N, C-alpha and C positions, 0 to 999 in steps of 0.2 A: 684711846678714843676711838670711838667708832666712826667709821665713815658713813656718811649718808649717801645712799644711792640716789642718783638723780633719776627721776622718773621721766623717761622720754616717751612722749606721746607716740604711740605706734601709728603709723600710717596704714590705713587699710587700703589695699589696692583692689580695685575692681576689674574684673575681666570684661573686656568689651564684647558684648553679645552680638553685635551686628554681623561680623564675619561668620560666626557660628550659625546664626539664623539663615544667612545666605547659603551656606553649605547644605543645611537641612532642606531648604526649599529646592535647591538644585537636585539633590538626591530624590526628593519627592516627585519632582517633574520627570526625572529620568525614569523612575519605576512606573509612573503612570503611563508614559508614552510607550514603554516597552510592553506593558500588559495589553494596551489597546492594539498594538501591532500583532501580538500573539493571537488575540481573538479574531482579528481580521484574517490571519493566515489560516485559521481553522475553517473559515467560511469559503475560502477559495475552492472552486471545483477543480478536480484533477481531470485533465483531458489527456487522453491517450494520443500520442503524436500520429500524424498521418504516415502510413507505410511508405517507406522510400526505398527499401532494398528490393532487388529483384528476387522473385521466388521461382523455384523450379516447378514447372507445370506438372511434371510427373512425380508421384510419390511412390515410395517403396511399397510393394504389396503387403509387406509384413507390418507396416505402420498401423497402429491402432488409433483411430481418429474419434475424438469426442468433440461435441459442440455444446456451447452454452449460449442461450438467447438472453435478451434483456430482462426477461422475467425470472432469471436464475434457474431455468429448466435445463437439465442436461440431456443430451441426445447422443445416440451411438450412430456410427456411419453404417449405412446398409447397402448403398449402391454407388458404384464408381461414376455412373453417368445417368442422370435423369433424362426425361424427354427433351428438356431444353439444354442439355449438355452439362448441367451442374450436378454436384454431389447431393445425395438424398440422405436424410437422417430420420431416425425414429426415437421416441422418448424412452428414457431409462427411468424406471421407478425407484430402484435403490442403487445409487451410484457405487457405494462401497462393495456391495455384493457383486456387481457387474465387474468391477476392477479386480476383485479377488479371483473371479472365474476366469477372466482374461489372463491373469498372471499364471494361473495353473496350466492354461493351454499354451501360452506364448510367453515364456520366461524372459527372453532377451530382446523382445520386440520393443521398439520405441513407441511412445505415445505422443500424439499431437493434439493439443486442445485448441479448437477454433472457437473464438467467441466474438460476439457482436461488440461494437464499439461502446455501447451503453450498459454493458454488463457490470453489476456491482463487483468491485474488485475482490471483496471477501469471498465470493462464490468461486472465483478463479483460484484463489489461494487455497481454499478448502479442497478443491478438486486436485490441485497439484499435490497437496499434503497427502491426500488419500492414495494417489498414485505412488508417491515416494514411500509411504508406510507399507504398502503392499509389495514393495520390492522392485518397482520399475526404476531403472537408473537414468533413462533418457526420456525426459518429459520436456516438450516445447510448447510454446503458446503462439498462436497466430490470430490476428485480428481480421474479421470479415465484416462486410457491410451488413449482410443479412444471412441468416441460417435458413436453408430450404428444408422445410419439414415434410 
């Protein structure tokens, strides 16, 4: 004789969706908040801190001094003291050529870049890169309130 199988009604179990939906909404809120914060970070202006270290009033005569104003114009140092006692600068047309010329004349001399507080940062980086690519090993940056042209 054959045995008859008893057909047992299978119970279908359902997954509770409410905890899953809660997790999805929490992740959605987390990513929305972090992207909003990232956008706000990009909008924050970068301010150069106020100069707090004491600087030596005398500079080495061998130091090559370049200056950058807020319009991204690069100047070379021409005179140790102007009529009012400040340094005087004249504009450089081609910065790269000038730096190459200075490197051939003064190989081991340091370069100091003096820039106004509102100079676009990329201009300073480009000038430093040009100095480094032309072989100057000692390049420093100093913040000035205003460049005397």
